[in-house]
All heavy atoms as a GROMACS GRO file, in nm:
protein
  591
    1MET      N    1  -1.205  -0.721  -3.799
    1MET     CA    2  -1.069  -0.727  -3.741
    1MET      C    3  -0.969  -0.649  -3.817
    1MET      O    4  -0.872  -0.589  -3.764
    1MET     CB    5  -1.029  -0.876  -3.731
    1MET     CG    6  -1.114  -0.961  -3.631
    1MET     SD    7  -1.093  -0.893  -3.463
    1MET     CE    8  -0.940  -0.954  -3.419
    2LEU      N    9  -0.984  -0.652  -3.953
    2LEU     CA   10  -0.892  -0.574  -4.037
    2LEU      C   11  -0.903  -0.426  -4.006
    2LEU      O   12  -0.800  -0.352  -4.005
    2LEU     CB   13  -0.914  -0.603  -4.182
    2LEU     CG   14  -0.867  -0.741  -4.226
    2LEU    CD1   15  -0.912  -0.763  -4.373
    2LEU    CD2   16  -0.724  -0.766  -4.211
    3PHE      N   17  -1.024  -0.384  -3.980
    3PHE     CA   18  -1.043  -0.237  -3.951
    3PHE      C   19  -0.965  -0.203  -3.825
    3PHE      O   20  -0.913  -0.095  -3.818
    3PHE     CB   21  -1.192  -0.202  -3.938
    3PHE     CG   22  -1.215  -0.067  -3.888
    3PHE    CD1   23  -1.190   0.048  -3.965
    3PHE    CD2   24  -1.260  -0.047  -3.756
    3PHE    CE1   25  -1.219   0.174  -3.909
    3PHE    CE2   26  -1.274   0.080  -3.703
    3PHE     CZ   27  -1.254   0.193  -3.783
    4LEU      N   28  -0.979  -0.283  -3.721
    4LEU     CA   29  -0.916  -0.262  -3.596
    4LEU      C   30  -0.762  -0.255  -3.610
    4LEU      O   31  -0.697  -0.171  -3.548
    4LEU     CB   32  -0.953  -0.366  -3.491
    4LEU     CG   33  -1.093  -0.364  -3.444
    4LEU    CD1   34  -1.121  -0.481  -3.350
    4LEU    CD2   35  -1.126  -0.230  -3.381
    5GLY      N   36  -0.710  -0.346  -3.693
    5GLY     CA   37  -0.561  -0.348  -3.708
    5GLY      C   38  -0.513  -0.243  -3.798
    5GLY      O   39  -0.404  -0.182  -3.770
    6PHE      N   40  -0.577  -0.213  -3.906
    6PHE     CA   41  -0.521  -0.121  -4.007
    6PHE      C   42  -0.590   0.020  -4.006
    6PHE      O   43  -0.531   0.114  -4.051
    6PHE     CB   44  -0.539  -0.182  -4.145
    6PHE     CG   45  -0.454  -0.304  -4.167
    6PHE    CD1   46  -0.507  -0.433  -4.187
    6PHE    CD2   47  -0.316  -0.296  -4.165
    6PHE    CE1   48  -0.431  -0.540  -4.200
    6PHE    CE2   49  -0.231  -0.405  -4.187
    6PHE     CZ   50  -0.295  -0.530  -4.202
    7GLY      N   51  -0.709   0.026  -3.960
    7GLY     CA   52  -0.781   0.152  -3.959
    7GLY      C   53  -0.788   0.227  -3.835
    7GLY      O   54  -0.769   0.347  -3.828
    8LEU      N   55  -0.813   0.162  -3.727
    8LEU     CA   56  -0.827   0.230  -3.594
    8LEU      C   57  -0.699   0.273  -3.538
    8LEU      O   58  -0.690   0.381  -3.486
    8LEU     CB   59  -0.902   0.137  -3.500
    8LEU     CG   60  -0.943   0.196  -3.368
    8LEU    CD1   61  -1.039   0.310  -3.396
    8LEU    CD2   62  -1.008   0.090  -3.282
    9ARG      N   63  -0.592   0.189  -3.545
    9ARG     CA   64  -0.464   0.226  -3.479
    9ARG      C   65  -0.407   0.356  -3.542
    9ARG      O   66  -0.371   0.447  -3.464
    9ARG     CB   67  -0.372   0.113  -3.497
    9ARG     CG   68  -0.239   0.142  -3.424
    9ARG     CD   69  -0.143   0.028  -3.422
    9ARG     NE   70  -0.019   0.067  -3.365
    9ARG     CZ   71   0.083  -0.011  -3.346
    9ARG    NH1   72   0.072  -0.134  -3.383
    9ARG    NH2   73   0.189   0.035  -3.290
   10PRO      N   74  -0.396   0.368  -3.676
   10PRO     CA   75  -0.350   0.498  -3.726
   10PRO      C   76  -0.435   0.614  -3.692
   10PRO      O   77  -0.383   0.722  -3.667
   10PRO     CB   78  -0.342   0.478  -3.880
   10PRO     CG   79  -0.345   0.322  -3.896
   10PRO     CD   80  -0.413   0.270  -3.778
   11LEU      N   81  -0.565   0.593  -3.684
   11LEU     CA   82  -0.658   0.699  -3.651
   11LEU      C   83  -0.627   0.746  -3.500
   11LEU      O   84  -0.625   0.864  -3.478
   11LEU     CB   85  -0.803   0.654  -3.658
   11LEU     CG   86  -0.912   0.757  -3.625
   11LEU    CD1   87  -0.908   0.873  -3.719
   11LEU    CD2   88  -1.043   0.687  -3.620
   12LEU      N   89  -0.612   0.648  -3.409
   12LEU     CA   90  -0.581   0.680  -3.278
   12LEU      C   91  -0.447   0.749  -3.264
   12LEU      O   92  -0.427   0.845  -3.184
   12LEU     CB   93  -0.585   0.556  -3.184
   12LEU     CG   94  -0.718   0.497  -3.166
   12LEU    CD1   95  -0.716   0.362  -3.092
   12LEU    CD2   96  -0.820   0.594  -3.100
   13GLU      N   97  -0.345   0.701  -3.330
   13GLU     CA   98  -0.215   0.768  -3.326
   13GLU      C   99  -0.220   0.911  -3.381
   13GLU      O  100  -0.149   0.996  -3.334
   13GLU     CB  101  -0.113   0.677  -3.404
   13GLU     CG  102  -0.078   0.550  -3.336
   13GLU     CD  103   0.016   0.462  -3.411
   13GLU    OE1  104   0.035   0.492  -3.534
   13GLU    OE2  105   0.056   0.364  -3.354
   14GLU      N  106  -0.295   0.923  -3.492
   14GLU     CA  107  -0.302   1.056  -3.556
   14GLU      C  108  -0.367   1.161  -3.462
   14GLU      O  109  -0.324   1.274  -3.455
   14GLU     CB  110  -0.380   1.049  -3.688
   14GLU     CG  111  -0.381   1.170  -3.773
   14GLU     CD  112  -0.240   1.197  -3.831
   14GLU    OE1  113  -0.164   1.100  -3.854
   14GLU    OE2  114  -0.207   1.314  -3.852
   15THR      N  115  -0.473   1.117  -3.395
   15THR     CA  116  -0.542   1.215  -3.306
   15THR      C  117  -0.474   1.232  -3.172
   15THR      O  118  -0.514   1.321  -3.101
   15THR     CB  119  -0.698   1.168  -3.284
   15THR    OG1  120  -0.692   1.038  -3.226
   15THR    CG2  121  -0.767   1.169  -3.418
   16GLY      N  122  -0.389   1.141  -3.139
   16GLY     CA  123  -0.320   1.150  -3.007
   16GLY      C  124  -0.401   1.083  -2.889
   16GLY      O  125  -0.359   1.102  -2.775
   17LEU      N  126  -0.504   1.014  -2.928
   17LEU     CA  127  -0.584   0.950  -2.821
   17LEU      C  128  -0.509   0.835  -2.755
   17LEU      O  129  -0.527   0.805  -2.637
   17LEU     CB  130  -0.718   0.904  -2.870
   17LEU     CG  131  -0.818   1.010  -2.904
   17LEU    CD1  132  -0.944   0.947  -2.973
   17LEU    CD2  133  -0.860   1.082  -2.779
   18ASP      N  134  -0.426   0.769  -2.828
   18ASP     CA  135  -0.346   0.661  -2.769
   18ASP      C  136  -0.255   0.702  -2.661
   18ASP      O  137  -0.245   0.639  -2.555
   18ASP     CB  138  -0.269   0.583  -2.877
   18ASP     CG  139  -0.167   0.673  -2.948
   18ASP    OD1  140  -0.184   0.796  -2.950
   18ASP    OD2  141  -0.062   0.613  -2.997
   19ARG      N  142  -0.186   0.818  -2.676
   19ARG     CA  143  -0.099   0.877  -2.570
   19ARG      C  144  -0.182   0.921  -2.450
   19ARG      O  145  -0.138   0.901  -2.334
   19ARG     CB  146  -0.013   0.992  -2.628
   19ARG     CG  147   0.093   0.951  -2.720
   19ARG     CD  148   0.164   1.067  -2.764
   19ARG     NE  149   0.060   1.152  -2.836
   19ARG     CZ  150   0.092   1.227  -2.935
   19ARG    NH1  151   0.212   1.236  -2.984
   19ARG    NH2  152  -0.003   1.303  -2.994
   20GLN      N  153  -0.296   0.976  -2.477
   20GLN     CA  154  -0.380   1.027  -2.366
   20GLN      C  155  -0.434   0.910  -2.283
   20GLN      O  156  -0.433   0.920  -2.163
   20GLN     CB  157  -0.492   1.112  -2.425
   20GLN     CG  158  -0.561   1.195  -2.317
   20GLN     CD  159  -0.657   1.291  -2.384
   20GLN    OE1  160  -0.701   1.271  -2.500
   20GLN    NE2  161  -0.701   1.390  -2.314
   21VAL      N  162  -0.481   0.807  -2.350
   21VAL     CA  163  -0.528   0.692  -2.276
   21VAL      C  164  -0.418   0.624  -2.194
   21VAL      O  165  -0.438   0.586  -2.085
   21VAL     CB  166  -0.598   0.593  -2.371
   21VAL    CG1  167  -0.631   0.461  -2.309
   21VAL    CG2  168  -0.726   0.655  -2.425
   22SER      N  169  -0.304   0.609  -2.264
   22SER     CA  170  -0.191   0.541  -2.192
   22SER      C  171  -0.148   0.626  -2.070
   22SER      O  172  -0.110   0.577  -1.962
   22SER     CB  173  -0.075   0.517  -2.282
   22SER     OG  174  -0.021   0.642  -2.328
   23HIS      N  175  -0.158   0.763  -2.081
   23HIS     CA  176  -0.124   0.847  -1.973
   23HIS      C  177  -0.222   0.830  -1.850
   23HIS      O  178  -0.186   0.820  -1.741
   23HIS     CB  179  -0.126   0.996  -2.018
   23HIS     CG  180  -0.113   1.092  -1.900
   23HIS    ND1  181   0.008   1.110  -1.840
   23HIS    CD2  182  -0.199   1.178  -1.845
   23HIS    CE1  183  -0.013   1.201  -1.740
   23HIS    NE2  184  -0.127   1.244  -1.744
   24TYR      N  185  -0.350   0.823  -1.887
   24TYR     CA  186  -0.450   0.796  -1.784
   24TYR      C  187  -0.431   0.662  -1.709
   24TYR      O  188  -0.438   0.650  -1.592
   24TYR     CB  189  -0.593   0.804  -1.838
   24TYR     CG  190  -0.635   0.944  -1.871
   24TYR    CD1  191  -0.696   0.980  -1.992
   24TYR    CD2  192  -0.613   1.051  -1.781
   24TYR    CE1  193  -0.739   1.108  -2.026
   24TYR    CE2  194  -0.653   1.180  -1.812
   24TYR     CZ  195  -0.712   1.210  -1.925
   24TYR     OH  196  -0.751   1.332  -1.964
   25PHE      N  197  -0.399   0.557  -1.789
   25PHE     CA  198  -0.372   0.425  -1.724
   25PHE      C  199  -0.246   0.435  -1.636
   25PHE      O  200  -0.246   0.380  -1.530
   25PHE     CB  201  -0.346   0.324  -1.837
   25PHE     CG  202  -0.476   0.270  -1.893
   25PHE    CD1  203  -0.485   0.265  -2.034
   25PHE    CD2  204  -0.588   0.235  -1.813
   25PHE    CE1  205  -0.602   0.210  -2.090
   25PHE    CE2  206  -0.698   0.187  -1.874
   25PHE     CZ  207  -0.709   0.171  -2.006
   26LEU      N  208  -0.145   0.506  -1.671
   26LEU     CA  209  -0.023   0.526  -1.596
   26LEU      C  210  -0.053   0.597  -1.469
   26LEU      O  211  -0.004   0.558  -1.363
   26LEU     CB  212   0.084   0.596  -1.682
   26LEU     CG  213   0.218   0.613  -1.614
   26LEU    CD1  214   0.282   0.480  -1.586
   26LEU    CD2  215   0.314   0.702  -1.695
   27VAL      N  216  -0.127   0.704  -1.472
   27VAL     CA  217  -0.166   0.782  -1.357
   27VAL      C  218  -0.246   0.691  -1.257
   27VAL      O  219  -0.221   0.695  -1.135
   27VAL     CB  220  -0.246   0.911  -1.394
   27VAL    CG1  221  -0.308   0.974  -1.268
   27VAL    CG2  222  -0.153   1.006  -1.465
   28ALA      N  223  -0.341   0.620  -1.311
   28ALA     CA  224  -0.423   0.530  -1.226
   28ALA      C  225  -0.331   0.426  -1.159
   28ALA      O  226  -0.355   0.396  -1.040
   28ALA     CB  227  -0.533   0.467  -1.307
   29GLN      N  228  -0.242   0.368  -1.236
   29GLN     CA  229  -0.152   0.266  -1.174
   29GLN      C  230  -0.061   0.326  -1.071
   29GLN      O  231  -0.035   0.264  -0.968
   29GLN     CB  232  -0.067   0.212  -1.285
   29GLN     CG  233   0.023   0.094  -1.241
   29GLN     CD  234   0.109   0.046  -1.358
   29GLN    OE1  235   0.117   0.097  -1.458
   29GLN    NE2  236   0.178  -0.068  -1.330
   30GLU      N  237  -0.011   0.449  -1.088
   30GLU     CA  238   0.072   0.509  -0.992
   30GLU      C  239  -0.004   0.540  -0.856
   30GLU      O  240   0.045   0.525  -0.747
   30GLU     CB  241   0.133   0.640  -1.044
   30GLU     CG  242   0.242   0.620  -1.145
   30GLU     CD  243   0.298   0.746  -1.204
   30GLU    OE1  244   0.239   0.855  -1.168
   30GLU    OE2  245   0.391   0.739  -1.280
   31LYS      N  246  -0.128   0.581  -0.874
   31LYS     CA  247  -0.209   0.609  -0.757
   31LYS      C  248  -0.235   0.488  -0.678
   31LYS      O  249  -0.226   0.482  -0.556
   31LYS     CB  250  -0.344   0.677  -0.795
   31LYS     CG  251  -0.329   0.819  -0.834
   31LYS     CD  252  -0.468   0.876  -0.865
   31LYS     CE  253  -0.462   1.021  -0.904
   31LYS     NZ  254  -0.593   1.081  -0.934
   32SER      N  255  -0.270   0.378  -0.742
   32SER     CA  256  -0.296   0.251  -0.673
   32SER      C  257  -0.172   0.196  -0.612
   32SER      O  258  -0.180   0.139  -0.504
   32SER     CB  259  -0.359   0.145  -0.770
   32SER     OG  260  -0.268   0.106  -0.870
   33SER      N  261  -0.059   0.216  -0.680
   33SER     CA  262   0.067   0.169  -0.622
   33SER      C  263   0.107   0.250  -0.500
   33SER      O  264   0.155   0.191  -0.404
   33SER     CB  265   0.177   0.181  -0.726
   33SER     OG  266   0.303   0.149  -0.675
   34ALA      N  267   0.080   0.378  -0.501
   34ALA     CA  268   0.113   0.466  -0.385
   34ALA      C  269   0.020   0.425  -0.271
   34ALA      O  270   0.070   0.428  -0.158
   34ALA     CB  271   0.087   0.613  -0.426
   35LYS      N  272  -0.102   0.398  -0.292
   35LYS     CA  273  -0.190   0.361  -0.186
   35LYS      C  274  -0.146   0.222  -0.125
   35LYS      O  275  -0.147   0.205  -0.005
   35LYS     CB  276  -0.338   0.343  -0.235
   35LYS     CG  277  -0.406   0.474  -0.262
   35LYS     CD  278  -0.546   0.449  -0.315
   35LYS     CE  279  -0.616   0.581  -0.351
   35LYS     NZ  280  -0.748   0.560  -0.399
   36LEU      N  281  -0.106   0.136  -0.212
   36LEU     CA  282  -0.055   0.005  -0.165
   36LEU      C  283   0.069   0.020  -0.078
   36LEU      O  284   0.079  -0.044   0.022
   36LEU     CB  285  -0.035  -0.089  -0.282
   36LEU     CG  286   0.014  -0.235  -0.255
   36LEU    CD1  287  -0.093  -0.304  -0.177
   36LEU    CD2  288   0.057  -0.302  -0.380
   37MET      N  289   0.162   0.104  -0.123
   37MET     CA  290   0.288   0.122  -0.052
   37MET      C  291   0.255   0.194   0.083
   37MET      O  292   0.318   0.165   0.184
   37MET     CB  293   0.383   0.211  -0.135
   37MET     CG  294   0.443   0.138  -0.251
   37MET     SD  295   0.519  -0.015  -0.213
   37MET     CE  296   0.668   0.048  -0.134
   38GLU      N  297   0.156   0.282   0.090
   38GLU     CA  298   0.120   0.352   0.213
   38GLU      C  299   0.063   0.247   0.312
   38GLU      O  300   0.095   0.247   0.431
   38GLU     CB  301   0.022   0.458   0.182
   38GLU     CG  302  -0.018   0.539   0.309
   38GLU     CD  303  -0.121   0.646   0.274
   38GLU    OE1  304  -0.125   0.698   0.155
   38GLU    OE2  305  -0.191   0.689   0.361
   39LYS      N  306  -0.022   0.154   0.262
   39LYS     CA  307  -0.080   0.056   0.346
   39LYS      C  308   0.024  -0.030   0.400
   39LYS      O  309   0.026  -0.079   0.518
   39LYS     CB  310  -0.189  -0.024   0.277
   39LYS     CG  311  -0.314   0.050   0.251
   39LYS     CD  312  -0.415  -0.038   0.174
   39LYS     CE  313  -0.542   0.034   0.144
   39LYS     NZ  314  -0.635  -0.050   0.070
   40HIS      N  315   0.122  -0.069   0.313
   40HIS     CA  316   0.232  -0.157   0.352
   40HIS      C  317   0.321  -0.085   0.464
   40HIS      O  318   0.356  -0.154   0.560
   40HIS     CB  319   0.314  -0.188   0.234
   40HIS     CG  320   0.425  -0.285   0.256
   40HIS    ND1  321   0.402  -0.413   0.292
   40HIS    CD2  322   0.561  -0.272   0.254
   40HIS    CE1  323   0.521  -0.480   0.309
   40HIS    NE2  324   0.613  -0.390   0.286
   41ALA      N  325   0.341   0.039   0.452
   41ALA     CA  326   0.420   0.114   0.552
   41ALA      C  327   0.348   0.117   0.682
   41ALA      O  328   0.406   0.101   0.789
   41ALA     CB  329   0.450   0.258   0.502
   42VAL      N  330   0.220   0.134   0.683
   42VAL     CA  331   0.139   0.132   0.804
   42VAL      C  332   0.146  -0.003   0.873
   42VAL      O  333   0.162  -0.011   0.997
   42VAL     CB  334  -0.009   0.178   0.772
   42VAL    CG1  335  -0.098   0.150   0.894
   42VAL    CG2  336  -0.011   0.323   0.736
   43ARG      N  337   0.131  -0.108   0.795
   43ARG     CA  338   0.138  -0.241   0.849
   43ARG      C  339   0.283  -0.267   0.917
   43ARG      O  340   0.288  -0.325   1.026
   43ARG     CB  341   0.121  -0.348   0.745
   43ARG     CG  342  -0.024  -0.371   0.711
   43ARG     CD  343  -0.040  -0.500   0.619
   43ARG     NE  344  -0.152  -0.474   0.538
   43ARG     CZ  345  -0.147  -0.504   0.406
   43ARG    NH1  346  -0.046  -0.543   0.346
   43ARG    NH2  347  -0.256  -0.476   0.333
   44ILE      N  348   0.385  -0.225   0.853
   44ILE     CA  349   0.522  -0.242   0.906
   44ILE      C  350   0.532  -0.161   1.039
   44ILE      O  351   0.580  -0.211   1.137
   44ILE     CB  352   0.626  -0.194   0.807
   44ILE    CG1  353   0.631  -0.296   0.688
   44ILE    CG2  354   0.762  -0.184   0.871
   44ILE    CD1  355   0.720  -0.248   0.580
   45ASP      N  356   0.484  -0.034   1.041
   45ASP     CA  357   0.487   0.046   1.165
   45ASP      C  358   0.409  -0.025   1.280
   45ASP      O  359   0.454  -0.025   1.393
   45ASP     CB  360   0.436   0.188   1.135
   45ASP     CG  361   0.532   0.272   1.052
   45ASP    OD1  362   0.650   0.229   1.044
   45ASP    OD2  363   0.484   0.365   0.995
   46ARG      N  364   0.293  -0.076   1.245
   46ARG     CA  365   0.214  -0.142   1.348
   46ARG      C  366   0.283  -0.263   1.403
   46ARG      O  367   0.288  -0.292   1.525
   46ARG     CB  368   0.074  -0.185   1.296
   46ARG     CG  369  -0.018  -0.072   1.280
   46ARG     CD  370  -0.150  -0.118   1.234
   46ARG     NE  371  -0.241  -0.014   1.201
   46ARG     CZ  372  -0.348  -0.016   1.125
   46ARG    NH1  373  -0.372  -0.130   1.068
   46ARG    NH2  374  -0.422   0.088   1.101
   47LYS      N  375   0.347  -0.346   1.318
   47LYS     CA  376   0.411  -0.464   1.354
   47LYS      C  377   0.536  -0.428   1.442
   47LYS      O  378   0.559  -0.496   1.546
   47LYS     CB  379   0.463  -0.545   1.233
   47LYS     CG  380   0.524  -0.678   1.271
   47LYS     CD  381   0.558  -0.757   1.148
   47LYS     CE  382   0.612  -0.889   1.176
   47LYS     NZ  383   0.690  -0.908   1.292
   48ARG      N  384   0.607  -0.324   1.405
   48ARG     CA  385   0.724  -0.283   1.498
   48ARG      C  386   0.677  -0.235   1.629
   48ARG      O  387   0.736  -0.263   1.730
   48ARG     CB  388   0.791  -0.167   1.425
   48ARG     CG  389   0.878  -0.208   1.312
   48ARG     CD  390   0.960  -0.091   1.256
   48ARG     NE  391   1.037  -0.137   1.137
   48ARG     CZ  392   1.088  -0.055   1.056
   48ARG    NH1  393   1.077   0.080   1.069
   48ARG    NH2  394   1.158  -0.100   0.952
   49GLY      N  395   0.563  -0.161   1.638
   49GLY     CA  396   0.509  -0.121   1.761
   49GLY      C  397   0.462  -0.245   1.850
   49GLY      O  398   0.491  -0.246   1.967
   50ILE      N  399   0.403  -0.333   1.784
   50ILE     CA  400   0.358  -0.457   1.855
   50ILE      C  401   0.479  -0.537   1.904
   50ILE      O  402   0.482  -0.583   2.024
   50ILE     CB  403   0.267  -0.547   1.767
   50ILE    CG1  404   0.135  -0.475   1.744
   50ILE    CG2  405   0.248  -0.685   1.829
   50ILE    CD1  406   0.053  -0.537   1.642
   51ASP      N  407   0.576  -0.552   1.824
   51ASP     CA  408   0.697  -0.626   1.866
   51ASP      C  409   0.771  -0.555   1.972
   51ASP      O  410   0.836  -0.616   2.059
   51ASP     CB  411   0.794  -0.648   1.741
   51ASP     CG  412   0.740  -0.749   1.639
   51ASP    OD1  413   0.643  -0.820   1.680
   51ASP    OD2  414   0.786  -0.745   1.526
   52LYS      N  415   0.769  -0.422   1.969
   52LYS     CA  416   0.840  -0.348   2.074
   52LYS      C  417   0.777  -0.374   2.214
   52LYS      O  418   0.851  -0.381   2.309
   52LYS     CB  419   0.829  -0.196   2.042
   52LYS     CG  420   0.901  -0.104   2.138
   52LYS     CD  421   0.883   0.043   2.095
   52LYS     CE  422   0.941   0.132   2.197
   52LYS     NZ  423   0.924   0.271   2.152
   53TYR      N  424   0.647  -0.374   2.219
   53TYR     CA  425   0.579  -0.394   2.353
   53TYR      C  426   0.543  -0.530   2.383
   53TYR      O  427   0.493  -0.557   2.492
   53TYR     CB  428   0.459  -0.299   2.355
   53TYR     CG  429   0.498  -0.154   2.354
   53TYR    CD1  430   0.467  -0.078   2.251
   53TYR    CD2  431   0.561  -0.102   2.462
   53TYR    CE1  432   0.504   0.056   2.240
   53TYR    CE2  433   0.593   0.036   2.464
   53TYR     CZ  434   0.567   0.116   2.352
   53TYR     OH  435   0.600   0.244   2.350
   54ARG      N  436   0.568  -0.626   2.293
   54ARG     CA  437   0.531  -0.759   2.319
   54ARG      C  438   0.597  -0.824   2.438
   54ARG      O  439   0.539  -0.891   2.518
   54ARG     CB  440   0.554  -0.854   2.190
   54ARG     CG  441   0.515  -0.993   2.211
   54ARG     CD  442   0.518  -1.070   2.083
   54ARG     NE  443   0.399  -1.030   2.011
   54ARG     CZ  444   0.383  -1.043   1.880
   54ARG    NH1  445   0.477  -1.093   1.809
   54ARG    NH2  446   0.271  -1.013   1.826
   55ARG      N  447   0.729  -0.803   2.449
   55ARG     CA  448   0.807  -0.867   2.556
   55ARG      C  449   0.841  -0.770   2.671
   55ARG      O  450   0.929  -0.802   2.747
   55ARG     CB  451   0.933  -0.918   2.491
   55ARG     CG  452   0.903  -1.027   2.395
   55ARG     CD  453   1.031  -1.097   2.347
   55ARG     NE  454   0.994  -1.208   2.254
   55ARG     CZ  455   1.004  -1.197   2.130
   55ARG    NH1  456   1.051  -1.092   2.066
   55ARG    NH2  457   0.973  -1.306   2.050
   56CYS      N  458   0.775  -0.657   2.676
   56CYS     CA  459   0.808  -0.567   2.786
   56CYS      C  460   0.743  -0.614   2.918
   56CYS      O  461   0.640  -0.678   2.918
   56CYS     CB  462   0.759  -0.427   2.754
   56CYS     SG  463   0.589  -0.396   2.776
   57ARG      N  464   0.815  -0.595   3.025
   57ARG     CA  465   0.771  -0.634   3.157
   57ARG      C  466   0.736  -0.510   3.233
   57ARG      O  467   0.808  -0.410   3.229
   57ARG     CB  468   0.870  -0.715   3.226
   57ARG     CG  469   0.912  -0.837   3.152
   57ARG     CD  470   1.020  -0.914   3.223
   57ARG     NE  471   1.057  -1.034   3.152
   57ARG     CZ  472   1.163  -1.100   3.177
   57ARG    NH1  473   1.243  -1.068   3.268
   57ARG    NH2  474   1.183  -1.216   3.109
   58GLY      N  475   0.634  -0.515   3.311
   58GLY     CA  476   0.598  -0.406   3.389
   58GLY      C  477   0.518  -0.443   3.515
   58GLY      O  478   0.467  -0.554   3.522
   59LYS      N  479   0.509  -0.353   3.602
   59LYS     CA  480   0.437  -0.377   3.726
   59LYS      C  481   0.289  -0.338   3.709
   59LYS      O  482   0.262  -0.230   3.650
   59LYS     CB  483   0.497  -0.302   3.848
   59LYS     CG  484   0.637  -0.356   3.879
   59LYS     CD  485   0.685  -0.284   3.998
   59LYS     CE  486   0.819  -0.340   4.036
   59LYS     NZ  487   0.875  -0.286   4.167
   60HIS      N  488   0.206  -0.421   3.761
   60HIS     CA  489   0.063  -0.386   3.760
   60HIS      C  490   0.030  -0.319   3.894
   60HIS      O  491   0.076  -0.357   3.996
   60HIS     CB  492  -0.022  -0.518   3.739
   60HIS     CG  493  -0.167  -0.490   3.715
   60HIS    ND1  494  -0.255  -0.468   3.813
   60HIS    CD2  495  -0.229  -0.479   3.591
   60HIS    CE1  496  -0.378  -0.453   3.763
   60HIS    NE2  497  -0.361  -0.454   3.625
   61SER      N  498  -0.055  -0.214   3.886
   61SER     CA  499  -0.074  -0.138   4.008
   61SER      C  500  -0.157  -0.214   4.109
   61SER      O  501  -0.150  -0.184   4.230
   61SER     CB  502  -0.151  -0.007   3.968
   61SER     OG  503  -0.278  -0.044   3.910
   62GLY      N  504  -0.234  -0.318   4.076
   62GLY     CA  505  -0.311  -0.395   4.164
   62GLY      C  506  -0.241  -0.506   4.235
   62GLY      O  507  -0.291  -0.566   4.328
   63LEU      N  508  -0.117  -0.538   4.196
   63LEU     CA  509  -0.043  -0.646   4.260
   63LEU      C  510   0.040  -0.597   4.376
   63LEU      O  511   0.073  -0.479   4.391
   63LEU     CB  512   0.054  -0.709   4.153
   63LEU     CG  513  -0.025  -0.780   4.042
   63LEU    CD1  514   0.083  -0.819   3.937
   63LEU    CD2  515  -0.100  -0.896   4.088
   64PRO      N  516   0.078  -0.694   4.468
   64PRO     CA  517   0.162  -0.652   4.575
   64PRO      C  518   0.301  -0.600   4.535
   64PRO      O  519   0.342  -0.627   4.417
   64PRO     CB  520   0.181  -0.782   4.656
   64PRO     CG  521   0.083  -0.875   4.601
   64PRO     CD  522   0.041  -0.829   4.465
   65LYS      N  523   0.374  -0.538   4.622
   65LYS     CA  524   0.503  -0.486   4.595
   65LYS      C  525   0.601  -0.599   4.560
   65LYS      O  526   0.591  -0.710   4.614
   65LYS     CB  527   0.554  -0.411   4.720
   65LYS     CG  528   0.661  -0.312   4.697
   65LYS     CD  529   0.686  -0.231   4.824
   65LYS     CE  530   0.777  -0.114   4.790
   65LYS     NZ  531   0.802  -0.032   4.906
   66ASN      N  532   0.697  -0.573   4.478
   66ASN     CA  533   0.795  -0.670   4.430
   66ASN      C  534   0.735  -0.783   4.358
   66ASN      O  535   0.795  -0.895   4.356
   66ASN     CB  536   0.884  -0.720   4.547
   66ASN     CG  537   0.965  -0.609   4.615
   66ASN    OD1  538   1.000  -0.510   4.542
   66ASN    ND2  539   0.988  -0.616   4.744
   67TRP      N  540   0.621  -0.774   4.296
   67TRP     CA  541   0.561  -0.879   4.218
   67TRP      C  542   0.574  -0.834   4.071
   67TRP      O  543   0.522  -0.733   4.029
   67TRP     CB  544   0.414  -0.893   4.253
   67TRP     CG  545   0.350  -1.005   4.192
   67TRP    CD1  546   0.324  -1.027   4.058
   67TRP    CD2  547   0.293  -1.118   4.259
   67TRP    NE1  548   0.258  -1.147   4.036
   67TRP    CE2  549   0.233  -1.203   4.157
   67TRP    CE3  550   0.286  -1.167   4.394
   67TRP    CZ2  551   0.173  -1.328   4.192
   67TRP    CZ3  552   0.220  -1.280   4.417
   67TRP    CH2  553   0.172  -1.362   4.315
   68LEU      N  554   0.642  -0.918   3.995
   68LEU     CA  555   0.663  -0.888   3.856
   68LEU      C  556   0.561  -0.959   3.768
   68LEU      O  557   0.532  -1.073   3.786
   68LEU     CB  558   0.805  -0.930   3.810
   68LEU     CG  559   0.878  -0.827   3.726
   68LEU    CD1  560   0.924  -0.718   3.819
   68LEU    CD2  561   0.992  -0.891   3.662
   69VAL      N  562   0.511  -0.888   3.670
   69VAL     CA  563   0.416  -0.948   3.578
   69VAL      C  564   0.485  -0.968   3.445
   69VAL      O  565   0.550  -0.881   3.392
   69VAL     CB  566   0.297  -0.853   3.554
   69VAL    CG1  567   0.206  -0.907   3.450
   69VAL    CG2  568   0.225  -0.827   3.686
   70PHE      N  569   0.472  -1.091   3.386
   70PHE     CA  570   0.520  -1.114   3.254
   70PHE      C  571   0.410  -1.107   3.155
   70PHE      O  572   0.322  -1.186   3.160
   70PHE     CB  573   0.583  -1.256   3.244
   70PHE     CG  574   0.700  -1.266   3.344
   70PHE    CD1  575   0.684  -1.335   3.465
   70PHE    CD2  576   0.827  -1.224   3.315
   70PHE    CE1  577   0.789  -1.344   3.558
   70PHE    CE2  578   0.928  -1.241   3.399
   70PHE     CZ  579   0.913  -1.297   3.518
   71SER      N  580   0.418  -1.004   3.070
   71SER     CA  581   0.312  -0.997   2.970
   71SER      C  582   0.342  -1.087   2.853
   71SER      O  583   0.455  -1.102   2.813
   71SER     CB  584   0.296  -0.852   2.920
   71SER     OG  585   0.417  -0.808   2.860
   72SER      N  586   0.237  -1.142   2.794
   72SER     CA  587   0.259  -1.231   2.682
   72SER      C  588   0.201  -1.179   2.556
   72SER      O  589   0.134  -1.085   2.546
   72SER     CB  590   0.200  -1.370   2.712
   72SER     OG  591   0.064  -1.361   2.742
   0.00000   0.00000   0.00000
């Protein structure tokens, strides 16, 4: 444990591996966050489309004239 605390950390800082690893973690986190936000935007767009047509009323071609259909 002493080696990890006193020996490995300065070695990683000296070689620059700590910055490189943290950069890779940051890039991976940004990519996953971007994918999550894209999925969230798609869900919102779908919900808006469903809500838009949920209460619309229209005539069905197979029904008699002046017959209104209430879609649910």
